[in-house]
TIFILUM-168937 format. One record per residue (C-alpha): residue number from 1; residue in three letters; x, y, z. Coordinates in steps of 0.1 Angstrom, whole numbers, plus 5000, padded with zeros to 4 digits. Example, Ala and Ser with C-alpha at 12.3 -4.5 7.8 and 13.67 -1.06 7.14 Angstrom:
2
DOMI; 1; ALA; 5123; 4955; 5078 $
DOMI; 2; SER; 5137; 4989; 5071 $
REM end
This chain:
464
DOMI; 1; MET; 4514; 7700; 6089 $
DOMI; 2; THR; 4525; 7724; 6116 $
DOMI; 3; ASN; 4540; 7748; 6090 $
DOMI; 4; LEU; 4511; 7750; 6065 $
DOMI; 5; GLN; 4505; 7784; 6052 $
DOMI; 6; ILE; 4466; 7799; 6056 $
DOMI; 7; ASP; 4462; 7826; 6033 $
DOMI; 8; GLU; 4424; 7835; 6048 $
DOMI; 9; HIS; 4407; 7822; 6079 $
DOMI; 10; TYR; 4370; 7823; 6081 $
DOMI; 11; ASP; 4342; 7820; 6110 $
DOMI; 12; LEU; 4323; 7797; 6080 $
DOMI; 13; ILE; 4330; 7781; 6051 $
DOMI; 14; ILE; 4303; 7770; 6032 $
DOMI; 15; ILE; 4308; 7742; 6001 $
DOMI; 16; GLY; 4283; 7743; 5975 $
DOMI; 17; THR; 4259; 7769; 5965 $
DOMI; 18; GLY; 4224; 7750; 5965 $
DOMI; 19; SER; 4208; 7749; 5999 $
DOMI; 20; GLY; 4237; 7756; 6013 $
DOMI; 21; ASN; 4237; 7793; 5999 $
DOMI; 22; SER; 4204; 7807; 6017 $
DOMI; 23; LEU; 4226; 7799; 6054 $
DOMI; 24; PRO; 4240; 7832; 6056 $
DOMI; 25; ASP; 4210; 7860; 6059 $
DOMI; 26; GLU; 4214; 7887; 6083 $
DOMI; 27; ARG; 4222; 7867; 6113 $
DOMI; 28; PHE; 4252; 7861; 6098 $
DOMI; 29; ASP; 4263; 7896; 6089 $
DOMI; 30; ASP; 4289; 7900; 6120 $
DOMI; 31; GLN; 4308; 7868; 6108 $
DOMI; 32; ARG; 4335; 7866; 6079 $
DOMI; 33; ILE; 4323; 7839; 6055 $
DOMI; 34; ALA; 4334; 7820; 6025 $
DOMI; 35; ILE; 4314; 7801; 5999 $
DOMI; 36; VAL; 4330; 7780; 5970 $
DOMI; 37; GLU; 4315; 7766; 5942 $
DOMI; 38; LYS; 4333; 7755; 5911 $
DOMI; 39; SER; 4308; 7755; 5885 $
DOMI; 40; THR; 4270; 7778; 5889 $
DOMI; 41; PHE; 4255; 7791; 5917 $
DOMI; 42; GLY; 4224; 7776; 5927 $
DOMI; 43; GLY; 4231; 7739; 5926 $
DOMI; 44; THR; 4213; 7707; 5910 $
DOMI; 45; CYS; 4179; 7721; 5915 $
DOMI; 46; LEU; 4180; 7754; 5900 $
DOMI; 47; ASN; 4202; 7748; 5871 $
DOMI; 48; VAL; 4198; 7710; 5861 $
DOMI; 49; GLY; 4172; 7692; 5883 $
DOMI; 50; CYS; 4137; 7702; 5899 $
DOMI; 51; ILE; 4130; 7734; 5882 $
DOMI; 52; PRO; 4141; 7733; 5843 $
DOMI; 53; THR; 4129; 7696; 5841 $
DOMI; 54; LYS; 4089; 7708; 5858 $
DOMI; 55; MET; 4096; 7738; 5826 $
DOMI; 56; TYR; 4102; 7708; 5801 $
DOMI; 57; VAL; 4076; 7686; 5818 $
DOMI; 58; TYR; 4049; 7715; 5816 $
DOMI; 59; ALA; 4058; 7717; 5781 $
DOMI; 60; ALA; 4057; 7681; 5778 $
DOMI; 61; ASP; 4021; 7681; 5792 $
DOMI; 62; THR; 4006; 7703; 5770 $
DOMI; 63; ALA; 4021; 7683; 5741 $
DOMI; 64; TYR; 4007; 7652; 5752 $
DOMI; 65; ALA; 3970; 7661; 5760 $
DOMI; 66; ALA; 3973; 7672; 5723 $
DOMI; 67; ARG; 3981; 7645; 5709 $
DOMI; 68; HIS; 3954; 7623; 5734 $
DOMI; 69; SER; 3927; 7644; 5731 $
DOMI; 70; GLU; 3903; 7619; 5711 $
DOMI; 71; LYS; 3891; 7603; 5743 $
DOMI; 72; LEU; 3872; 7640; 5746 $
DOMI; 73; ASN; 3859; 7634; 5716 $
DOMI; 74; ILE; 3875; 7667; 5704 $
DOMI; 75; SER; 3900; 7668; 5679 $
DOMI; 76; THR; 3933; 7684; 5683 $
DOMI; 77; THR; 3970; 7676; 5668 $
DOMI; 78; TYR; 4005; 7681; 5679 $
DOMI; 79; GLU; 4031; 7695; 5651 $
DOMI; 80; SER; 4065; 7696; 5665 $
DOMI; 81; ALA; 4085; 7714; 5697 $
DOMI; 82; ASP; 4105; 7747; 5689 $
DOMI; 83; TRP; 4137; 7726; 5708 $
DOMI; 84; PRO; 4159; 7758; 5703 $
DOMI; 85; ASN; 4130; 7781; 5718 $
DOMI; 86; ILE; 4122; 7760; 5745 $
DOMI; 87; ILE; 4161; 7763; 5753 $
DOMI; 88; ASP; 4156; 7797; 5753 $
DOMI; 89; ARG; 4125; 7803; 5773 $
DOMI; 90; VAL; 4139; 7778; 5806 $
DOMI; 91; PHE; 4174; 7784; 5807 $
DOMI; 92; HIS; 4184; 7819; 5788 $
DOMI; 93; ASN; 4154; 7842; 5798 $
DOMI; 94; ARG; 4151; 7826; 5830 $
DOMI; 95; ILE; 4173; 7797; 5847 $
DOMI; 96; ASP; 4209; 7812; 5838 $
DOMI; 97; LYS; 4198; 7843; 5850 $
DOMI; 98; ILE; 4187; 7833; 5882 $
DOMI; 99; ALA; 4226; 7816; 5886 $
DOMI; 100; GLN; 4243; 7845; 5876 $
DOMI; 101; GLY; 4221; 7866; 5900 $
DOMI; 102; GLY; 4229; 7846; 5927 $
DOMI; 103; GLU; 4269; 7851; 5923 $
DOMI; 104; ASP; 4266; 7888; 5912 $
DOMI; 105; TYR; 4247; 7887; 5945 $
DOMI; 106; ARG; 4272; 7872; 5969 $
DOMI; 107; ARG; 4300; 7888; 5950 $
DOMI; 108; GLY; 4288; 7922; 5956 $
DOMI; 109; ASP; 4287; 7950; 5981 $
DOMI; 110; GLU; 4253; 7941; 5998 $
DOMI; 111; THR; 4267; 7910; 6018 $
DOMI; 112; PRO; 4305; 7924; 6020 $
DOMI; 113; ASN; 4314; 7897; 6049 $
DOMI; 114; ILE; 4315; 7871; 6022 $
DOMI; 115; ASP; 4343; 7859; 5996 $
DOMI; 116; VAL; 4330; 7838; 5968 $
DOMI; 117; TYR; 4362; 7809; 5958 $
DOMI; 118; ASP; 4359; 7794; 5925 $
DOMI; 119; HIS; 4378; 7759; 5923 $
DOMI; 120; HIS; 4372; 7730; 5937 $
DOMI; 121; ALA; 4375; 7726; 5974 $
DOMI; 122; ARG; 4398; 7696; 5990 $
DOMI; 123; PHE; 4405; 7687; 6027 $
DOMI; 124; ILE; 4440; 7691; 6034 $
DOMI; 125; ALA; 4442; 7694; 6071 $
DOMI; 126; PRO; 4414; 7694; 6097 $
DOMI; 127; LYS; 4390; 7726; 6091 $
DOMI; 128; THR; 4412; 7736; 6062 $
DOMI; 129; LEU; 4408; 7735; 6025 $
DOMI; 130; ALA; 4427; 7742; 5993 $
DOMI; 131; THR; 4405; 7759; 5972 $
DOMI; 132; GLY; 4413; 7789; 5949 $
DOMI; 133; ILE; 4396; 7824; 5932 $
DOMI; 134; GLY; 4402; 7826; 5893 $
DOMI; 135; GLY; 4437; 7819; 5888 $
DOMI; 136; ASP; 4448; 7819; 5922 $
DOMI; 137; LYS; 4453; 7790; 5945 $
DOMI; 138; LYS; 4445; 7796; 5982 $
DOMI; 139; VAL; 4445; 7774; 6013 $
DOMI; 140; ILE; 4415; 7788; 6035 $
DOMI; 141; SER; 4400; 7777; 6070 $
DOMI; 142; GLY; 4371; 7777; 6090 $
DOMI; 143; GLU; 4359; 7778; 6128 $
DOMI; 144; GLN; 4324; 7762; 6112 $
DOMI; 145; ILE; 4324; 7744; 6080 $
DOMI; 146; VAL; 4295; 7734; 6059 $
DOMI; 147; LEU; 4294; 7707; 6036 $
DOMI; 148; ALA; 4264; 7714; 6009 $
DOMI; 149; ALA; 4285; 7699; 5979 $
DOMI; 150; GLY; 4254; 7679; 5964 $
DOMI; 151; SER; 4257; 7647; 5942 $
DOMI; 152; ARG; 4263; 7640; 5899 $
DOMI; 153; PRO; 4255; 7615; 5877 $
DOMI; 154; VAL; 4264; 7577; 5880 $
DOMI; 155; ILE; 4278; 7565; 5852 $
DOMI; 156; PRO; 4275; 7526; 5846 $
DOMI; 157; GLU; 4311; 7512; 5839 $
DOMI; 158; VAL; 4300; 7497; 5804 $
DOMI; 159; ILE; 4290; 7529; 5791 $
DOMI; 160; ALA; 4321; 7548; 5805 $
DOMI; 161; GLU; 4343; 7526; 5791 $
DOMI; 162; SER; 4328; 7524; 5755 $
DOMI; 163; GLY; 4337; 7560; 5748 $
DOMI; 164; VAL; 4303; 7564; 5731 $
DOMI; 165; PRO; 4287; 7600; 5733 $
DOMI; 166; TYR; 4260; 7602; 5762 $
DOMI; 167; GLU; 4241; 7625; 5785 $
DOMI; 168; THR; 4226; 7631; 5817 $
DOMI; 169; ASN; 4204; 7648; 5837 $
DOMI; 170; GLU; 4232; 7681; 5838 $
DOMI; 171; THR; 4237; 7682; 5799 $
DOMI; 172; VAL; 4204; 7667; 5782 $
DOMI; 173; MET; 4184; 7698; 5783 $
DOMI; 174; ARG; 4206; 7719; 5768 $
DOMI; 175; LEU; 4213; 7696; 5735 $
DOMI; 176; ASP; 4216; 7714; 5703 $
DOMI; 177; LYS; 4183; 7700; 5689 $
DOMI; 178; GLN; 4160; 7675; 5698 $
DOMI; 179; PRO; 4168; 7638; 5692 $
DOMI; 180; GLU; 4146; 7621; 5671 $
DOMI; 181; SER; 4151; 7590; 5690 $
DOMI; 182; MET; 4170; 7583; 5724 $
DOMI; 183; ILE; 4175; 7553; 5745 $
DOMI; 184; ILE; 4175; 7560; 5780 $
DOMI; 185; LEU; 4193; 7539; 5808 $
DOMI; 186; GLY; 4176; 7537; 5840 $
DOMI; 187; GLY; 4142; 7528; 5860 $
DOMI; 188; GLY; 4143; 7558; 5883 $
DOMI; 189; PHE; 4122; 7594; 5891 $
DOMI; 190; ILE; 4149; 7611; 5865 $
DOMI; 191; ALA; 4147; 7584; 5835 $
DOMI; 192; MET; 4108; 7582; 5840 $
DOMI; 193; GLU; 4106; 7622; 5838 $
DOMI; 194; PHE; 4129; 7625; 5808 $
DOMI; 195; ALA; 4111; 7596; 5791 $
DOMI; 196; HIS; 4078; 7616; 5792 $
DOMI; 197; VAL; 4091; 7646; 5783 $
DOMI; 198; PHE; 4108; 7636; 5750 $
DOMI; 199; GLU; 4083; 7612; 5736 $
DOMI; 200; ALA; 4055; 7636; 5745 $
DOMI; 201; LEU; 4076; 7665; 5722 $
DOMI; 202; GLY; 4080; 7636; 5694 $
DOMI; 203; THR; 4110; 7615; 5702 $
DOMI; 204; LYS; 4112; 7579; 5701 $
DOMI; 205; VAL; 4120; 7564; 5731 $
DOMI; 206; THR; 4135; 7529; 5741 $
DOMI; 207; VAL; 4137; 7526; 5780 $
DOMI; 208; ILE; 4162; 7500; 5792 $
DOMI; 209; ASN; 4167; 7492; 5828 $
DOMI; 210; ARG; 4174; 7457; 5847 $
DOMI; 211; SER; 4147; 7459; 5868 $
DOMI; 212; PRO; 4110; 7472; 5873 $
DOMI; 213; LEU; 4103; 7505; 5867 $
DOMI; 214; LEU; 4102; 7528; 5899 $
DOMI; 215; ARG; 4107; 7498; 5919 $
DOMI; 216; LYS; 4108; 7513; 5953 $
DOMI; 217; LEU; 4075; 7526; 5952 $
DOMI; 218; ASP; 4045; 7510; 5965 $
DOMI; 219; HIS; 4039; 7474; 5946 $
DOMI; 220; ASP; 4003; 7485; 5934 $
DOMI; 221; ILE; 4017; 7519; 5921 $
DOMI; 222; THR; 4044; 7503; 5905 $
DOMI; 223; GLU; 4028; 7476; 5890 $
DOMI; 224; ARG; 4004; 7495; 5874 $
DOMI; 225; PHE; 4029; 7521; 5865 $
DOMI; 226; ASN; 4052; 7496; 5843 $
DOMI; 227; ASP; 4018; 7485; 5823 $
DOMI; 228; ILE; 4012; 7519; 5816 $
DOMI; 229; VAL; 4046; 7523; 5803 $
DOMI; 230; ARG; 4048; 7493; 5784 $
DOMI; 231; GLU; 4018; 7504; 5759 $
DOMI; 232; ARG; 4039; 7538; 5757 $
DOMI; 233; PHE; 4075; 7529; 5751 $
DOMI; 234; ASP; 4094; 7506; 5739 $
DOMI; 235; ALA; 4103; 7492; 5772 $
DOMI; 236; ARG; 4131; 7466; 5776 $
DOMI; 237; ILE; 4125; 7456; 5812 $
DOMI; 238; GLY; 4150; 7433; 5832 $
DOMI; 239; ARG; 4175; 7439; 5805 $
DOMI; 240; THR; 4210; 7455; 5810 $
DOMI; 241; ILE; 4231; 7469; 5781 $
DOMI; 242; ALA; 4264; 7447; 5776 $
DOMI; 243; ALA; 4284; 7463; 5752 $
DOMI; 244; ALA; 4280; 7501; 5735 $
DOMI; 245; ARG; 4293; 7512; 5701 $
DOMI; 246; ARG; 4290; 7549; 5683 $
DOMI; 247; GLU; 4274; 7545; 5649 $
DOMI; 248; GLY; 4276; 7577; 5631 $
DOMI; 249; SER; 4265; 7603; 5651 $
DOMI; 250; GLY; 4244; 7580; 5675 $
DOMI; 251; VAL; 4248; 7550; 5696 $
DOMI; 252; VAL; 4243; 7510; 5696 $
DOMI; 253; VAL; 4237; 7493; 5723 $
DOMI; 254; THR; 4238; 7460; 5725 $
DOMI; 255; LEU; 4214; 7442; 5752 $
DOMI; 256; ASP; 4225; 7410; 5776 $
DOMI; 257; ASP; 4202; 7388; 5755 $
DOMI; 258; GLY; 4217; 7396; 5724 $
DOMI; 259; SER; 4193; 7421; 5708 $
DOMI; 260; GLU; 4203; 7456; 5697 $
DOMI; 261; VAL; 4189; 7491; 5699 $
DOMI; 262; ALA; 4198; 7521; 5682 $
DOMI; 263; ALA; 4191; 7560; 5683 $
DOMI; 264; ASP; 4206; 7595; 5680 $
DOMI; 265; SER; 4208; 7598; 5716 $
DOMI; 266; LEU; 4219; 7580; 5748 $
DOMI; 267; LEU; 4205; 7593; 5782 $
DOMI; 268; VAL; 4221; 7580; 5812 $
DOMI; 269; ALA; 4201; 7580; 5844 $
DOMI; 270; THR; 4211; 7554; 5865 $
DOMI; 271; GLY; 4207; 7578; 5901 $
DOMI; 272; ARG; 4236; 7603; 5915 $
DOMI; 273; ARG; 4263; 7596; 5935 $
DOMI; 274; PRO; 4269; 7621; 5970 $
DOMI; 275; ASN; 4303; 7645; 5960 $
DOMI; 276; GLY; 4318; 7635; 5995 $
DOMI; 277; ASP; 4345; 7614; 5977 $
DOMI; 278; GLN; 4362; 7643; 5956 $
DOMI; 279; MET; 4372; 7659; 5989 $
DOMI; 280; ASP; 4393; 7642; 6007 $
DOMI; 281; LEU; 4377; 7643; 6036 $
DOMI; 282; ASP; 4394; 7613; 6054 $
DOMI; 283; LYS; 4426; 7643; 6060 $
DOMI; 284; ALA; 4397; 7662; 6079 $
DOMI; 285; GLY; 4385; 7634; 6098 $
DOMI; 286; ILE; 4354; 7631; 6083 $
DOMI; 287; GLU; 4336; 7596; 6075 $
DOMI; 288; MET; 4319; 7584; 6050 $
DOMI; 289; LEU; 4290; 7557; 6046 $
DOMI; 290; ASP; 4294; 7527; 6031 $
DOMI; 291; ASP; 4267; 7541; 6002 $
DOMI; 292; GLY; 4290; 7573; 5994 $
DOMI; 293; ARG; 4274; 7599; 6021 $
DOMI; 294; VAL; 4287; 7617; 6043 $
DOMI; 295; ARG; 4279; 7607; 6078 $
DOMI; 296; VAL; 4262; 7631; 6103 $
DOMI; 297; ASP; 4244; 7626; 6134 $
DOMI; 298; ASP; 4209; 7635; 6137 $
DOMI; 299; TYR; 4217; 7676; 6141 $
DOMI; 300; GLY; 4234; 7673; 6110 $
DOMI; 301; ARG; 4275; 7674; 6124 $
DOMI; 302; THR; 4299; 7652; 6109 $
DOMI; 303; THR; 4328; 7628; 6131 $
DOMI; 304; ALA; 4344; 7659; 6127 $
DOMI; 305; ALA; 4343; 7685; 6151 $
DOMI; 306; GLY; 4329; 7720; 6137 $
DOMI; 307; VAL; 4322; 7707; 6102 $
DOMI; 308; TRP; 4284; 7702; 6090 $
DOMI; 309; ALA; 4264; 7685; 6055 $
DOMI; 310; LEU; 4235; 7690; 6046 $
DOMI; 311; GLY; 4219; 7681; 6011 $
DOMI; 312; ASP; 4223; 7654; 5986 $
DOMI; 313; VAL; 4262; 7651; 5999 $
DOMI; 314; SER; 4247; 7636; 6033 $
DOMI; 315; SER; 4208; 7631; 6031 $
DOMI; 316; PRO; 4192; 7599; 6029 $
DOMI; 317; TYR; 4169; 7620; 6007 $
DOMI; 318; GLN; 4179; 7637; 5975 $
DOMI; 319; LEU; 4152; 7657; 5974 $
DOMI; 320; LYS; 4156; 7696; 5974 $
DOMI; 321; HIS; 4126; 7705; 5999 $
DOMI; 322; VAL; 4148; 7683; 6024 $
DOMI; 323; ALA; 4177; 7697; 6014 $
DOMI; 324; ASN; 4162; 7731; 6022 $
DOMI; 325; ALA; 4147; 7716; 6057 $
DOMI; 326; GLU; 4180; 7704; 6066 $
DOMI; 327; ALA; 4199; 7739; 6056 $
DOMI; 328; ARG; 4174; 7755; 6084 $
DOMI; 329; ALA; 4177; 7733; 6105 $
DOMI; 330; VAL; 4219; 7737; 6104 $
DOMI; 331; GLN; 4213; 7770; 6098 $
DOMI; 332; HIS; 4198; 7772; 6134 $
DOMI; 333; ASN; 4220; 7753; 6152 $
DOMI; 334; LEU; 4253; 7770; 6139 $
DOMI; 335; LEU; 4233; 7802; 6154 $
DOMI; 336; HIS; 4224; 7785; 6184 $
DOMI; 337; PRO; 4250; 7759; 6196 $
DOMI; 338; ASP; 4234; 7751; 6232 $
DOMI; 339; ASP; 4196; 7744; 6213 $
DOMI; 340; LEU; 4204; 7722; 6185 $
DOMI; 341; GLN; 4174; 7709; 6161 $
DOMI; 342; ALA; 4175; 7677; 6149 $
DOMI; 343; MET; 4170; 7668; 6107 $
DOMI; 344; PRO; 4136; 7674; 6095 $
DOMI; 345; HIS; 4129; 7635; 6082 $
DOMI; 346; ASP; 4094; 7630; 6094 $
DOMI; 347; ASN; 4071; 7623; 6066 $
DOMI; 348; VAL; 4092; 7632; 6035 $
DOMI; 349; PRO; 4070; 7639; 6009 $
DOMI; 350; SER; 4080; 7631; 5971 $
DOMI; 351; ALA; 4069; 7632; 5935 $
DOMI; 352; ILE; 4077; 7620; 5902 $
DOMI; 353; PHE; 4067; 7644; 5872 $
DOMI; 354; THR; 4060; 7616; 5845 $
DOMI; 355; HIS; 4030; 7611; 5829 $
DOMI; 356; PRO; 4006; 7597; 5849 $
DOMI; 357; GLN; 4023; 7622; 5877 $
DOMI; 358; ILE; 4032; 7602; 5911 $
DOMI; 359; ALA; 4029; 7612; 5944 $
DOMI; 360; THR; 4038; 7594; 5980 $
DOMI; 361; VAL; 4042; 7602; 6015 $
DOMI; 362; GLY; 4046; 7578; 6042 $
DOMI; 363; LEU; 4051; 7539; 6044 $
DOMI; 364; SER; 4042; 7517; 6014 $
DOMI; 365; GLU; 4020; 7485; 6025 $
DOMI; 366; SER; 4045; 7461; 6027 $
DOMI; 367; GLU; 4065; 7489; 6048 $
DOMI; 368; ALA; 4038; 7493; 6066 $
DOMI; 369; ARG; 4027; 7451; 6074 $
DOMI; 370; ASP; 4065; 7446; 6082 $
DOMI; 371; ALA; 4063; 7470; 6108 $
DOMI; 372; GLY; 4038; 7450; 6126 $
DOMI; 373; TYR; 4008; 7478; 6122 $
DOMI; 374; ASP; 3974; 7463; 6119 $
DOMI; 375; VAL; 3966; 7478; 6084 $
DOMI; 376; THR; 3936; 7487; 6066 $
DOMI; 377; VAL; 3944; 7498; 6031 $
DOMI; 378; LYS; 3919; 7515; 6002 $
DOMI; 379; VAL; 3926; 7520; 5963 $
DOMI; 380; GLN; 3903; 7545; 5952 $
DOMI; 381; ALA; 3901; 7550; 5912 $
DOMI; 382; TYR; 3903; 7587; 5898 $
DOMI; 383; GLY; 3874; 7571; 5871 $
DOMI; 384; ASP; 3851; 7568; 5903 $
DOMI; 385; VAL; 3840; 7600; 5910 $
DOMI; 386; ALA; 3828; 7635; 5887 $
DOMI; 387; TYR; 3860; 7650; 5877 $
DOMI; 388; GLY; 3875; 7613; 5870 $
DOMI; 389; TRP; 3848; 7611; 5848 $
DOMI; 390; ALA; 3853; 7647; 5830 $
DOMI; 391; MET; 3886; 7638; 5828 $
DOMI; 392; GLU; 3883; 7604; 5812 $
DOMI; 393; ASP; 3908; 7590; 5833 $
DOMI; 394; HIS; 3915; 7554; 5833 $
DOMI; 395; HIS; 3945; 7549; 5853 $
DOMI; 396; GLY; 3949; 7572; 5881 $
DOMI; 397; VAL; 3943; 7559; 5917 $
DOMI; 398; VAL; 3947; 7567; 5953 $
DOMI; 399; LYS; 3963; 7542; 5979 $
DOMI; 400; LEU; 3959; 7549; 6015 $
DOMI; 401; ILE; 3976; 7527; 6045 $
DOMI; 402; ALA; 3963; 7534; 6079 $
DOMI; 403; ASP; 3966; 7519; 6112 $
DOMI; 404; ARG; 3934; 7501; 6118 $
DOMI; 405; LYS; 3936; 7507; 6154 $
DOMI; 406; SER; 3943; 7542; 6159 $
DOMI; 407; GLY; 3928; 7557; 6128 $
DOMI; 408; ARG; 3965; 7570; 6117 $
DOMI; 409; LEU; 3975; 7575; 6083 $
DOMI; 410; LEU; 4007; 7554; 6077 $
DOMI; 411; GLY; 4013; 7560; 6040 $
DOMI; 412; ALA; 3998; 7576; 6006 $
DOMI; 413; HIS; 4001; 7567; 5974 $
DOMI; 414; LEU; 3989; 7586; 5943 $
DOMI; 415; MET; 3991; 7579; 5904 $
DOMI; 416; GLY; 3972; 7601; 5881 $
DOMI; 417; PRO; 3968; 7643; 5873 $
DOMI; 418; GLN; 3976; 7666; 5899 $
DOMI; 419; ALA; 3992; 7642; 5924 $
DOMI; 420; SER; 4017; 7661; 5935 $
DOMI; 421; THR; 3990; 7687; 5948 $
DOMI; 422; LEU; 3965; 7665; 5955 $
DOMI; 423; ILE; 3989; 7648; 5982 $
DOMI; 424; GLN; 3995; 7681; 6004 $
DOMI; 425; GLN; 3963; 7672; 6022 $
DOMI; 426; LEU; 3972; 7639; 6030 $
DOMI; 427; ILE; 4010; 7650; 6042 $
DOMI; 428; THR; 3993; 7673; 6063 $
DOMI; 429; VAL; 3970; 7646; 6081 $
DOMI; 430; MET; 4006; 7631; 6086 $
DOMI; 431; ALA; 4025; 7661; 6097 $
DOMI; 432; TYR; 3995; 7673; 6124 $
DOMI; 433; ASP; 3989; 7638; 6135 $
DOMI; 434; ILE; 3952; 7637; 6124 $
DOMI; 435; SER; 3931; 7608; 6131 $
DOMI; 436; LEU; 3907; 7595; 6098 $
DOMI; 437; ARG; 3881; 7582; 6114 $
DOMI; 438; ASP; 3860; 7618; 6113 $
DOMI; 439; PHE; 3885; 7636; 6087 $
DOMI; 440; ALA; 3860; 7631; 6056 $
DOMI; 441; ARG; 3831; 7642; 6076 $
DOMI; 442; ARG; 3845; 7671; 6096 $
DOMI; 443; GLN; 3849; 7692; 6060 $
DOMI; 444; TYR; 3836; 7699; 6031 $
DOMI; 445; TRP; 3848; 7685; 6000 $
DOMI; 446; ILE; 3840; 7708; 5969 $
DOMI; 447; HIS; 3816; 7691; 5942 $
DOMI; 448; PRO; 3828; 7675; 5919 $
DOMI; 449; ALA; 3865; 7688; 5921 $
DOMI; 450; LEU; 3890; 7658; 5923 $
DOMI; 451; PRO; 3901; 7663; 5959 $
DOMI; 452; GLU; 3867; 7640; 5964 $
DOMI; 453; VAL; 3889; 7609; 5950 $
DOMI; 454; ILE; 3906; 7618; 5988 $
DOMI; 455; GLU; 3875; 7617; 6005 $
DOMI; 456; ASN; 3864; 7587; 5989 $
DOMI; 457; ALA; 3892; 7565; 5998 $
DOMI; 458; VAL; 3895; 7578; 6034 $
DOMI; 459; LEU; 3857; 7565; 6041 $
DOMI; 460; GLY; 3870; 7537; 6023 $
DOMI; 461; LEU; 3892; 7526; 6051 $
DOMI; 462; GLU; 3882; 7503; 6078 $
DOMI; 463; PHE; 3887; 7508; 6111 $
DOMI; 464; ALA; 3883; 7490; 6146 $
REM end
């Protein structure tokens, strides 16, 4: 490699334009920077993840409410979805314009110190990458390199080798037409959000998963959610796909019990794999973990000097708000190498925008007990407070796990309307280490607003 021809050398190279694109601000104006993006600017969240999916979810929530208004003694109906115009509203009128605007900005005169490369990037030596611009191949090197290359869908071999057509979260929202029936393979948050979206909009949904759906949640939430799902979908829980074949324009899958399911469309939602294995990291001395993530230390440094990583490619959390927080830490560390900030992984919350909505932060009950805490637990039903009566809610719950001795909140798990919003005050409790002993009584709770379910849950905890 001593005779390796370097076309361009940079102070900083960033691979990926999700959260990685937020790194160069005015403090980097004196640095020569390369940004490498082989696909669409903005990363998973903007283009195929968090943002467009929630725009679909909001439409689905409205359709679902129209279909189930009889519990409120009113009669409304849901007729159909204007699928092509949903795509236009979500993508052509908003998402695609934002993505293109982000790329135009980085390629434009406002950031003259930044070059944009649009080929795939692979390491060919330490701190040295093969990539390109347009039709031209280039070899570039950098004093500092940040890997923010994200993740991709996992496709089980039985599907990949069958030759059947299938969708992933990256394609399903742009289908030419809404399918009349859909098989969803998977039981995680992506599968459950799309199951809600398509069923609410009128598609017949069959969910196939080898284990309980959302099995990594607190056991009370998992059990309650699985009971609800069985009432709504054709849920083949505990089953796997043994074979798949194309039939007409649709798909037929054979399950391990010999039964068959046919549908117009197959959505594979069995998780996402970090993209580190696509970049020849070993040639740069960058190690990977057994689960496919790039190995980083507490500050985001890889095993190669001067190379950092953040987001799905390295993080234990495939969450946009975590990737953004990691980007802020890496940004600080690039600018202040003598004052490093640790990756912010304390009290990481998450939400699943299915129906009912789910949000969680902290330890589950079993995790808290396994950690040796003397726990106090309260499960509070939405239906026990006045706004829950107004909604005629019969499924929503708030589960709190706290340390009986210290009065500290260890975990909060919500399932029901506005869960992703309601949990924010409990995230604050954990972030600022607020004791729950007097938390409920030191503030007003607007009556009869829904946060009273949090108040009652806190009051139901027993402390030593």
